[in-house]
C-alpha positions in Angstrom: 27.0 1.1 9.2 24.2 3.6 9.2 24.1 5.9 12.2 20.9 7.1 13.6 22.4 10.3 15.0 23.6 13.1 12.8 24.4 15.8 15.5 22.9 18.4 13.2 20.1 19.1 15.7 22.4 19.5 18.7 21.8 23.3 18.7 18.0 23.2 18.5 17.5 23.2 14.8 16.2 20.7 12.3 15.5 20.5 8.5 12.1 20.2 6.9 11.7 18.1 3.8 13.1 20.4 1.1 16.1 21.3 3.2 15.0 24.5 5.0 16.3 24.6 8.5 13.9 25.7 11.3 14.1 25.7 15.1 12.8 22.6 16.7 10.1 24.8 18.4 8.6 25.7 14.9 4.9 25.0 14.7 5.6 22.5 11.8 7.9 20.5 14.0 5.3 20.6 16.8 2.6 19.4 14.3 4.3 16.4 12.9 5.9 15.6 16.3 2.3 15.4 17.7 1.2 13.3 14.8 4.2 11.0 15.5 3.1 10.8 19.1 -0.4 9.9 18.0 0.9 7.2 15.7 3.0 5.7 18.5 0.0 5.6 20.8 -2.1 4.0 18.1 0.6 1.4 17.8 0.1 0.7 21.5 -3.7 0.5 21.1 -3.1 -1.9 18.3 -0.9 -4.1 20.5 -3.6 -4.1 23.2 -6.6 -4.6 21.0 -5.9 -8.3 20.2 -8.5 -8.2 17.4 -7.4 -9.0 13.8 -10.0 -6.7 12.2 -9.2 -3.8 14.5 -5.5 -4.4 14.0 -5.9 -4.1 10.2 -7.9 -0.8 10.7 -5.2 0.6 13.0 -2.4 -0.3 10.6 -4.2 1.5 7.8 -4.6 4.6 10.1 -0.9 4.4 11.0 0.0 4.5 7.3 -2.2 7.6 6.8 -0.5 9.3 9.8 2.9 8.8 8.2 1.4 10.4 5.1 0.2 13.4 7.2 3.6 13.6 8.9 5.3 13.9 5.6 2.9 16.6 4.5 3.5 18.5 7.7 7.3 18.0 7.5 7.5 19.5 4.0 8.4 23.1 3.4 5.6 24.3 1.1 7.9 27.0 -0.4 10.5 24.5 -1.7 10.5 22.1 -4.6 10.7 18.6 -3.2 12.7 16.1 -5.4 11.1 13.0 -3.9 7.6 11.7 -4.4 5.5 12.0 -1.3 2.3 10.2 -0.5 -0.9 12.2 -0.2 -4.2 12.0 1.5 -7.5 11.6 -0.4 -11.2 12.3 0.3 -11.7 8.5 0.3 -9.4 8.3 3.4 -11.9 10.4 5.3 -14.8 8.4 3.9 -13.1 5.2 5.1 -13.1 6.6 8.7 -16.8 7.6 8.4 -17.8 4.2 7.2 -15.9 2.4 10.0 -17.4 4.8 12.6 -20.9 4.0 11.3 -20.2 0.2 11.2 -19.0 0.2 14.8 -21.9 2.4 16.0 -24.3 -0.2 14.7 -23.2 -2.7 17.4 -23.0 -0.1 20.3 -25.7 0.9 22.7 -27.0 4.4 22.2 -25.2 7.0 24.2 -27.5 8.9 26.5 -24.9 10.9 28.4 -21.2 11.7 28.4 -19.1 8.7 29.4 -16.0 8.6 31.5 -12.9 7.4 29.5 -11.9 3.9 30.5 -13.4 0.4 30.6 -10.4 -1.7 29.6 -6.8 -1.1 28.8 -7.2 -0.9 25.0 -10.2 1.4 25.3 -8.4 3.7 27.8 -5.3 3.9 25.5 -7.6 4.7 22.6 -9.1 7.6 24.6 -5.6 8.9 25.2 -4.9 8.6 21.4 -8.1 10.5 20.8 -6.9 13.4 23.0 -3.5 13.5 21.2 -5.4 13.5 17.9 -7.4 16.5 19.1 -4.2 18.3 20.0 -2.7 17.5 16.6 -5.8 19.0 15.0 -5.6 22.2 17.2 -1.9 22.6 16.2 -2.8 22.3 12.5 -5.6 24.8 12.9 -3.1 27.2 14.6 -0.7 26.6 11.6 -3.6 27.7 9.3 -4.2 30.8 11.4 -0.5 31.6 11.2 -0.7 31.4 7.3 1.3 28.2 7.2 0.3 26.2 4.2 -1.6 23.1 5.2 -4.0 21.1 3.0 -7.5 21.3 4.5 -7.9 17.6 4.2 -5.3 17.1 6.9 -7.4 18.9 9.4 -10.5 17.1 8.2 -8.8 13.7 8.5 -7.6 14.5 12.0 -11.1 15.7 13.0 -12.7 12.6 11.8 -9.9 10.4 13.2 -10.6 11.7 16.7 -14.3 10.7 16.2 -13.2 7.3 15.0 -10.9 6.9 18.1 -13.8 7.8 20.4 -16.1 5.2 18.8 -13.3 2.7 18.7 -12.7 3.1 22.4 -16.4 2.4 23.0 -16.3 -0.5 20.6 -13.2 -2.1 22.2 -14.9 -1.9 25.6 -18.1 -3.3 24.2 -16.5 -6.4 22.6 -14.5 -6.9 25.8 -17.7 -6.8 27.9 -16.6 -3.7 29.8 -19.2 -1.4 31.3 -19.5 2.2 30.2 -19.6 4.6 33.1 -21.9 7.6 32.5 -20.7 11.0 33.8 -23.0 12.3 36.5 -22.6 16.0 37.0 -22.4 17.0 40.7 -25.2 19.4 41.5 
């Protein structure tokens, strides 16, 4: 029987794809751990959305996030023997097209809105925040001269926009009211 535990990380280290061991506090581990957290939250949004079309979109995004996770988990200095999936410009375009499509049915935003409205939309706002954190970590990797394909940052940036619009869209189709932010003066 396959065991899920290996005990190789019991002292705070783990291996990147390619076999290089790093501490679990390494920025690469932080990056793909955050992408995994995002993917899990999107799974929860998917369960809450109860919309066949949105469910298909979110499954597509979850697949892309596994691709990003494999890119981030790979040591760029080592030859990898397995074939890994990759991200393409068309994946970013897919997000943009879906953002535009959802926006067509939404009322124009005239102010910032408070996150919330319904459970699926609220969970989507949390996923958006996690996505922004993943993006910030990837930018920090770049600043630390860690190799990261620019399309990963671009995809995460666009995905956070998608998740914001999706949160509004889910609220809209559920008939939830958007609450504008009113600055206290």
